[in-house]
N, C-alpha and C positions, 0 to 999 in steps of 0.2 A: 425282655431282650429281642431286637429284631434283627434278621440277618443282614449283614452289609458285605459288599467287597472295600476292603482296604487296601488303599497304596497308601508305599511310604517312599518319599525320595529326599534328597538333599536340603529340601526348603521346606515342605508340608507333608504333613500327615493326612489323606483324605479318604472319607469314605461315599461309597456309590449305592445306588439301588442294585447292580448287577455289573457282572466284569465286562458286557457289552457299551455300558455306559462311556460316554467321553467326558460328561461333566458331573463332578461330585456334587453330595446332598450337605457337605461341610468341609471346611479346609481348618487345618489347624496348623500355623507357623510353627517349624520346628525350634524356630529360636524362642518362642515363648514356651516351651518345654522345661520345666524347672527340676521335674521329678518322675519316676517310671518305677512302680512297685507293683510286688503280687498281692493280691487281696484274698486269696482262696482258690478253691478248685477251679483250673481252668480261666480264673478271674485275673484281669491286672488294670491299673489304674495309672492314667495319664495326667499330671497334675501341671498346670501352667498359673501364672500369676494371677489369673481371674476366673479359673473354673476349672473343674478336674471332668474327666471322661471316663466311664469303666467299660472296657472290653472283655467280652467271653471268646477264648479262642475254642480250637474244636478239641484239644488235647493239653495237659501240662506240659508237653515239650513243645508243641506251638506256641505255647504262653511264654516259655521261658524265651524262645527264639525270637519274638517280638520285642519282650523288655530288653533282652541283651543288645539288639539289633537298634532298639530307638537310643537307647543308654549311649551307645557307641557315636551315632550320629551327631546326637544333643551334645556330646563333649567335643566330638570333632567341630562340631559348628563354632562352640567357643573357643575353641583352642585356636582354630583359624583367623580369627579375626578378635583380637584382642582390643584391638583401637575401638569396637562397638561398644564395648562396655563403657567407655566414655562419651558415649553417644545417647541420646535419646532412643528407647525402645524404638522411635518411630522409622528409625534407621531402617530397620530388618522389614520393615512393612511399607505399606503404600500411605500409612497417616503423615500428612504433611508434606509427602513428597508428589502429591496427586497432581494431575493437569486439569482434572476436574472432577467434582465431587456432588452429590447430591440425590433426593430422591425422584425415581421414575416408575412410572407404573410397567409392569411386564406381564404380558397375558400369560395367564395360569396360576397366577398367584392373587390372593383376596386383596393385601394390601400393598402400598408402595414398598419398593427395597431402596436400600441405599446404594448408589452406584458409584463406582471408582474407576477414572482412566489413569493409569500409572504407566509409563513406558511405552512398553509394547504389549500390556495385558487391560483386558477390563474385569474387575471385582465385583462381584455381589456379596451384599449383606443384607440380614435380616432388616438391620436397623441404623441409626447412627452410634448406637452405645456398641452393637457388635463391631462396627468398625472400630471405635477407639479402644476396645478389648483386642482387636484385630483375629475374631473369628469369626470366618467369611463360610459363605455357602459353595461356591466354587469361583474359578478365575479363567477367562476366554483367550487363549492365545491370539492376537490379532493376524499373524502370519498369515493366517486361512481365513479371514473375516473379511468381509463386504457390507459397506454401511450403504442404506438404502432409502431416501425419504417415501413415506408411503401418503401421509397426508397433512394437514395444516399443523397437528402437533404429534404426527404419529412417522414412526421412522423402525427398518428393521435391519438387526446385525445377524447376517446370514455367515453361518459356518458350512462345511462339510455334512457335520452331523447334527444341527439345529438351526432353527430360526426362532431368535429372541426377537420379539414385538415388541417395544418400547411405546411410551407415550409420556411427553412433556407437557408441563403445566401451562406452557403458551408455546407459540411459535417461533419467537426469540429464542427459548429456552431450547426448543428442536434444535434451531439453526448451530447453536454452542454446542449442544452433544455430537452433533453429526460432525460438523470440524474437529473436535476434540479427539472422536475416533478415527477419524481420517488420516489426523497426524500419527495416532497411536498405529494404524497400519504401516503409513510411511517408513517409522521406525521401525517397527518389527521386519520389514522386507528390507532394510538397509544392510549394507555390507559389511560385517564385523571383524573383518581382515585387519584393516590398521588397528584397530580399538584392541583387538587380540595382541597386535604386536607390541603396541605404546605400554599396554598394563603389565607386558611382560617385566617390566621395571617396577620393583614394588611400590616405590611411592609415587607411581603415576596412576595407582589402583584408588588412590583418593583425591577429592578434588584439592586443588592447591588454596582454596581461600577457605572452604569449610568443613573440609572432612569427609563428604558423601562418598560412599562407595559406588565402585564403577563410572566414574564419569566419563561421558562420552562426545564430551566439547572440549576445544582449547583454543588459544590464544596464539596464533603460529610466529606473531613477532615478539611477545612474553615466553615463549615456550613454557606456557603452563597448561596442565590437563585438568579441566575443569567441569562441575556438575551443569546440569543445565539452568537451575536459577542463578546461579552465579553468570552463566553466561549472557543472560538478558543483562545483568548488570553492567558487563563487560562491553555488552553493545552499546548502552549509552555513554559510554565514555569515546564513542567514535572511533572510526577506524584507524585516525593518527596515533592514537594510544593502542587500541587493543584491537586485534584483527580476528575476529572470532569465526571458526569453522569448524564443520560435525566431524568428529572420528570415522562415523559410520555413513554419512551421505554426503559429504563433500568429496568423492573419489579421487576428482582427478587433480584435485589441492595438493595430495599426501605424495609428492614425490618419494624416491628412494630416499634423497638425501636429507628431505625434512623428517621424515620417518627416524633415520638415524639421529639426526641432531635431538629428538624428544627421548630417543633412548639414551644419549651421551648426556643430556642436560638432568632431565628428573626432575618430579616437581621438587626436590629434597635442594638441588642446587639453585634453582629458580627463588627459593623461599629463603635460602642462605642469605641472600641479596634483599630480596624485597620485604620480606618478613624477618628481619635481624633483630627488630624490637618493637614488636607487638606486645603492648600490655596485657594481661589477661581480661581485662573489662572490658576491652576493644576487640577481643576476638571473638568470630562469629562459628556457629555450630550449624549441623544440617537441619536442623529447626529453625534456625535462626528467620524471621520473615524479612520481606522484601525491602523495608526502610533500612534495616540493621546492615543489610548485605550492599546496598547503595552506597551506607555512608563508609562501610568499610572499604571495600571495592574502591572508590573513588580516593578515600584515604592513601591506601596502600599503592596505587598504580599513578593517577593522575597529580596527587602532591607528594607521592615519593615519602610519605611521613614515616614509614617504619624501615626504610632501607639502610643496609649498611654502606655508608659514604666512604668514597674512595678517596685515599690521601691527598691527591691532586685535585679534588673538588674545589672548583672556583675559579681554578687557574687554566683558562681554555687554551693556550697554545702549549701548556703541558700534556693536558687532556689527550689533543690531537697528537702529540708527537707519542705518546705513549700507546694509542690506540693502533698507531701506525707500525707499531713495533710487535704488538700482542697479535693482529692478525695473521702473522707470519708463524707463529708458532701454534699449538694446537690446546692452548689455555683458551677454553669457550667461558668460564666463569671471570677473568681477566677484561676480556672483550666487553662481554654484558654488564660489567660494574662500569669500564669507562665509557661505555655508548651510552648507559643512561643514568650518569652522572652528569653528561654533559658536551662528550666528545663527539666530533662531529661527523656522521658517517659518509660526508662528501670533501672532508678536508684535504688541503692540499699536502700531498705528501713531501714534495721537491724532486720527486724524481720525474722528469719528464716521460719514460717509457712507464711507468707507473703511476699515473698522478694521483689515484685516487685508494684508499684502503682494499676495495675490493678487488683492484688491480694487482696489487701487493701480495692480496690473499691467493688470487689465481697465480701468480708466478711462484709462489713457497708450495704450492699444489694444497692447500687448505680447504678442503672440499665442506666441510661443515662451518666454518669460519665464513667462507662466502655465503653460503646457505644465508646463515644468520644477519649478514651484511645487508643481502638482499631482501630480506622478510622486513628489515628496519629502515629500508631506503626513503621511504614516506610518510613514516613515524613522526609523529610529531614534539620529540622530545626535545626540551631546552636548557635541561639543566640548572635552572635557576641563573642562566646567563644570560637569559632573554628576556623580556616582561614589557607590558604596556608605559608606557611614561607615564609620569602623574601631571606633567605641564600640557596647558593646553597647546600649546605650539609644537608637540611632539607627535610625529605618527611614526608607525612599525610599516617599513615598506619592503618588497622582494619581488624578484619575478617571479610567475607564478610557476614556473618548473623548479623553484627551491621547496623544500620541503619546510623550513625554517623561516619565521619574519628576522630580521634583524634590527637592533635598534637604532632608528636615527633621527636626527634633528634636522627638521624640513622647516621651510621657506616659501613664500609665493609672494613674488615680489616683480614688478616690471616684467611682467610677460613672461616669468622663469619660475617653475617648481622645482627648488634643489635641495638633494638631502645632503645631510652633512654625517660625519663620525659620531659627532658629540657637539653641545652647543656653543665650545670653545673654539672649534675646526673653523678655520675661514677659507679653507678650499674645498668646495663640496666634492662628494663621491661622486655624484651624478646629476645630470640637468634634464628637465622635460620642458620643451620649448610650449608653451599655450595653443599657438598655432598648427603645433604638430598633432596636438588631441583632436581625435575624431568620433570617441563615445566614453561617458562616464556611466558606469550603471553601479548602483547602490546593491550590495550583493546581503543576502542573509546573513543571520547572526551565525559565525562560526566559532566553534567552542574551543579556543586557543588558549591555552592557559599556561603560567611558569609553573614550573615543580615546585619552588621556592620562592623565599626572598619576599619581600614586602610589595612587590608589584599586583597591577590587578589583572586579571585575564582578558583578551580581546575579545570584544563583545559584537563589533560590527566590522566590518570591510568594505572598501569601495574599491574599483579599479578602473585604471585609466590605460587607454587602447589609444596607439599614437599612430600616424601615417606609416611610418617602418615596419608595420605589422608585429609591434611588440606590445606587450602585455604587463603593466604594472600592477600590483596589488597592495594596498594600504590599509591597515588594521588601526582600530583606535577603541579605546576602553569603553565608549558610551555609544548609543545611537545618536544623541543628541549632536556628540562633537564630532564624528563622521557626516553627517549630515551637513553642519556646518562648514566641515572642510569642504565639502562636494559644491556645497552652493557656492564658495568662494572661487573655486576652481573653474565652475561653471561659468561665473561671471566674466572671468577672464579671456574664455574663449569662443563665448556664442556671440553670434554676427548680431550686432545691435539690430536688427530686422526681425529677428526672432525671441529679444528679449523678455516679452509677455509669456515665454515658456519656464521663464526662471520663477514665474512667482507659481508654478505648478507644484505639489508634491511628486516628483515624478520617480520613478524607479531606473530610469533607464535614458539619457539624454546623448545626442550624437547627430552626426549630421552623414546624409546618403544622398545619394542620386535616384529620381524617382520619375515616373511619366502618370499622366493622370488626366481625365476630362478630355480635352480637344487638340491637347498638345502631345501626340503620341511620337511625332518623329525625331526627337531629341530628348535626352533625359536633362532634368534639372537639377540643381543642386537644393536639398529643403534642409530643414533641422525639424528631428522628431523628438516627440518627448511621449514615454510609456507612464500611463498614470493608472495602476490597477489593471481592468480591462478597456482602457481609451488609450488609444491612439493619436496624439494630436500631431498637426503637421503644419509646417511654417514655411512659406518657399522664401527664395533670397530677396525679392522683391518688396518682401515684408506683408505679402497676404497671407493671413491664416485659413486655411480651408476646415470644414465642417469637421469636427474631430470623427474618428472612425470609432462605434461602438462594436468592439472586436467579436465581443460573445454573439451580437446578431448579424455576422459575415454568412453571407449566403457561399461561399466557397473559400476558401484558402489554398493555394495551390503552388508547388516548385516548378519554374517553367526553365530553360535555357534561352540564353540570349548572349547571342556574340561570342566572345572570348573574357568577359568579365564572369564574375560569379554569378550562380543562377539567380533570377530575383525570386521574390516571394509576391504573389498577387492576393492580396486582401479584398475580397468582392463583397459589397454590398450591395441593396438592393437599387438598381439604376447608376451604380457607381466601381469602377476600378481603377484600383492603383498597383501598378507595378513598380515593386522599390528593387532598387538594383547596387547590389554592393561592389566595391572595387579591391577591398581587404579581405582575405578570407577569415580572418581571425575576430573582429569586430562583426562583420556580416553574419555569421552562424550563430554568435551570442542575440545577435535579432533577431533571428529564423526561431531560434528555440524560445526566446520571451515571447515575440508575438505568438508563436504554437500554443505556449503555455498559457497566456492570456486569452486565447481565444476558445480554451476549452472550459469544461464545467469544473468547479471548484467547490467541495463540500455537499452536504444533503439539503440545502435550503434552496428555495425555489430562484431568489434572485443571483445565486450562484450557477446556475444552468445556462447552458448555449439558448440561444432566444430568437424567436421568430420577429418579425418586425410590429407585431401588435403585441410584444411583450409577455409571449406565451413559453414556454419552453419547448424547444425542437423535440425534445424527447417526448413530449404530451402529444404535441403536432402531428409527430410520424405515426403512433400510434394511434392515434384519432382516425387520421385519414388513411391508413391502412385498412381498420376495422369499418369503416364507412366504405371503402369500395370492395372488401373480399368478404366482411365477416356479418352481415346484417341477418344471419339463418339462425335456426332454433339452437338455443343452449348459450348464446353468446355473454359472456360474462358468469354464468351457472357452472359451465363446466371449467375444470381447473386444468392447466396445462401442465407439460412437464416441469418440474420445478428446477433439474438441472439448466432445461434450455431458458427457462424463465431469467434464473441467474446469470446465465453466461449473456442473453440479451441484454438486460439491466445494466449490467457491466459496461459493455461496448457502448451502449446508449449513453451511458452518463460518463464514458471516456470521452467520448466524439461523437454524436449522434449526427451530424455535418457530414460524416463521413459513410453511414449507414443508409443503405436502401433494403427496407422491406420488399421482399418480393414472394409472388405468389407461389406455392411449390416448395420454396426454400424454407419461409417462416409458417408455422402453423398459426392460424386465427388466434386458437385458445390460448397460446403462449405468450402471443402479443397481448392479448388482454389481460392476462395473469401479469404480465410486465406493468403494465400500465397501473394495474392495482394497488400492485408491490410498490411501485414509485410512492404512489396518495399514501400508503401505509408508513412506510419507513420516513416520512419528509419530514426533514427537522422542523419543528415547530408549526408543523401542521398546516394545509391548506386554508383553514380557518385561524390561525395562530392560536397560541397557546392562551392569548390575551381574552380574545374576542368570542372564542370557541363558546364558552358557558352562557354569552349571551344570545347565541344563536338557539342553542337549545332550550333555553327560557322562554322564548318567543314562540317556539310550538305551545303553549299552555296559552297565549291567547285568543278567544275565543272569536272574535270579531274577524274575520276574514281581513276586510280592508284595514285595519289595523295591524294585523300581522303582516302584510304585504308591506305596507310602509315601515316596519320597525325591522324587516329584512332589507330593505333600501336602503336604511339609514346605516346597517351594520354593515352591507356591502360598500358603502361609500369610505368606511372607516376603514377597509382593509387596504395594506399595501397595494400599489398599482400591479403589481405582478402577480398578486394573488387575483386580485378583482379579474382582471383578464383570463387568467388561466381558469378560475372558476367559470366564467361566462363561457368560454371553449367547452369545458367538458359538461355544464348541462345543457349546452347547444346539442352537443353530440350524443347525451342520454338521450333530448328532447327527439331527437332523429330516429334514435335507436328504437324507442315506443310508439312509433309511426307504425313501425313493421311488428308489432307485437302479436299480429294473427299468424305472422310465421316465425318468430322468434320466440312469441310466449313471455317475451320479457315486457310486460307493462310498465307503468310508471312505478306502482307499489313495490314490484319483484325489483327492479334497477334499487331502487330506495332501499330494499332489504341489504343487497350486494353491497352498495356504496355508501351507506349510511356510517356503518363502522369502520369502514376503509379510510373515508374521508376525515372522521374523527377522530380516528386510531384508537377504539374501543373495543373490547370482546365481543359487543353484539348483543349484549343482557338491556342496554339501554334503548328503549324504543325509539328517545326522541332524536336518537342522530338519522334514524332512518326516516323519521316524521318531516325532518329538515328538507332531505333531500326530494323527498316527494314533493313538498310546497314550492320547491324552488325548478322542479321540472312543470308542476302543474301551472304556475304562475310565471313561466318563464318569460312571455313577452312583457308583464308588467314590470317585475322585478329589476329586469335587466334592460327596460327601455329598450326594446327592440322595434322601430321602426316601420312602416307598412313596406317600404323597399327592401330592408335585410331580410324579414319576413317572407315575402314574393322569392328572392334569392335562394332561400332556404327551401322553400315549397319546390322551386322550378328543380333544386337539386336532388332533391328526395323522388320526384316522377320521374328524372332522366334515370335515377338507379333503379328504380322498380322497373322501368321501361327494359333497363340493361337485363335485369335478373331475369325478366319474361323471357327475355328474346334469349337467354341462355338456355334456359331450363327446356323452351320450345325448340331449340338445336336452330333457330333461324339464323340471318345473318343478324351480328351485333350491330345493336344502333349506333355504336362509336366508329365504325368503317364510313369512310369518305374519299370521294374522288380528288385527289390534290395534283394540283399544276406545280410541276418542279423546274426551274429553270439551271441548266449545267455553265456556271461560270458567269453567263451575262443573258440580260433578259431580251431573248432575239426568238422570232417563230421556230428557226431551225435548231434551238436547243430547247424545245420545252419537249416534256415529257408528263404525261399523266398517270399516276401512280394511285392505288388504291391503299389507304394507308385505315389499316385496321386501332384499334383502341389500345394494342398494347405492344405495337411497332415502336422501335427508339431508334433514332438518330443516326446512329451505326448503318442497322438494317437498313433506312432508306440510302443510305449513300451508296451501299453496296449495289444496292439493287439497281439506281440510275447506272452506276459505273459500269456493272455488268450487261445493261442493256446498250450503251453506248461501245462496249467491249474496250474500255479503259482498262488495264493494267498498272496497279498499284507498283510503285516502285518503291524499294526499302524506307528512302528518307522523303517520301510523298505526305503531305498531311491535307486531309479533304476535311470542310466543315462543312455543316448545316445551318442555315437561318431562316429565323420564319420572318417575313417581313408583311407590315402592317399598312397595305397602301393610302389608307385614311391620315395616315402621321402620326397615329392616336398615341403609339409606344414607339 
């Protein structure tokens, strides 16, 4: 026997080395204890379903007290949760409910431990078998925890009592563990006041879908309390069907009325409607997998497969009339059944003073009815009364402000888009004249589905904007049908001068006013088509301008222009276009669409914002900054701060165009780390997965000339963006090794760093480094660098070295020069001579001139600074 300090609480029997220790040597869940019995002098045995533990107390009296207490708690556990006996034993532990689990190295242990992140705790087990048996070492309460990344694979979980130093198998695994533990800390620190009030209703203590205990999520419009795993499937339904919120973290959502609504409803009342007819074979449990949950949740809420149908189901007029009556009473169950069987939350009540059910509930003082209606005001429930038509001539149309689509028969004839109640009606419900249309966007697929009936769900929508600043939304059952209608409408309203735009696979088409080139005095009308990240422009005189590659924009900004909508200014190299809007609704759509198309998308090279030379702007920004500020010792060898690297990479990937890297604000090592991580995480890699093995194979060629020839052949086979990016990077590394006397980063050392990074390997294959070393050594031959390019690079390297020497010696920087500046016009009396340093900004130069001339800036004054090339080369 070894003397241990033993603690017993409502959940675990744990023993420690001493009473001062915060973390146990072993923990036994109370739920797993099947029997406790005496086995002799001072000894007793704790029997679990998998293992027996023998303890010896200091006296028979102590032993008897331990036995009695253990038996009481075990019995209390079983009697308080009879539902648990119907569930897997996993419900009482972390099994199956883990947010993340797997093996990690932990300093102080010879072998890897099986670690589990579950809710607001982290559990440690000796192995996976102990995890299955639920006999652990200890658990860590994450409300006192803090996670910090240490190196590429290591991270620390710090508590006031101990630091747990973990090491994962890979950098990606480490990132996943850190994220899981940070989420656990967030959950541990969240406010449980709302949860405790809602759990006060017994049925709310278990998930409405799978029965898991202590569910801390909810669908606030369906009024069901659900567990974390089911909440994930509810999110997949979309907010039009289920609005998912946390009981602990989304504190602002939980008004007093909403909490009372959940206390009044309870999962029992909700399931009496939604789960009235669930076959036992289709029900799910806490141990069900994601696929089972998804299937069940979809059938239950989206399809309404198990619901208790209201007697008025299918009769829209009667459903609406009954809803108007129900909301004036306290009968929430009746309102629920009516609303989710097709009654319209915004139906006409026939009462001029209270035109909606919400107004009726307010007049009747029914606070909870009002809350229920408000939460479902924008829910996409159609009750099987609306659905996508089977006929190719039928579209679903509605104003965007309406939550539901209405089935309408639509025709396009003689320049008029008309929509009718059905295909038998001769008088249209409404008409849109094509000459009034100003914009046609094709929207992303919206998962609008009918609740029952033979109708297909709406897969694709498109919008129609008119001169009256109105928006109509149409939906069809397939993308092909939607595009066919879109093309037909477009042909009717696009001017003949812009017909070539119709041949494009556009996402947005419309007319706007713009200024560009030499005609800046007056805006002219033009036709615009957005295709991916390319903006096509066609003027009214039929001249089609060179398309704007939005990802290659040098700048994209909003300005102020007269009393119209502010223009958006896309600026490419040597070209600025001012796009002006007259109507707010469609112009804001254009601004958003252009901003989105001009940004980066995904993790591939081709999806990034680009320079004119087809190099990702992110790469160009990092290389430029390191070239100017970071040629010193340890570049690329030292690691930057992981959190700063992650943050910088995120902002650069979001919009590198807006990021300006500045000395003092950004550390060189952080920028270098960002560049390396970008290439390591790059989808398909810089060398591409298809060609990477061929690059590695080429290192085996002994003949140097043959090897260089193979590299050139492989370089030509790369996609243009990959080829341009590789050249820019190797050019940069070629410059870095020119300073190897200072930074200790010669060709070989750079290859050691960048080989595994560019080939995304673990560093064990020396061939990756050999490729990079060869590319740097044979940079001129492989990339076909001509004498002019080489001279330019040598001049730049020389200039950098001179600046570094001047900086280190404390003398005036080589970049300082005397500049002649003229104020408003080029005359002798307006001439000023200013010393301009390498770091001076245009703004600082302007203030210097104005201060010299004693000119006070007024509130609405705008001063600009221009550089003029008198030889007219620019």
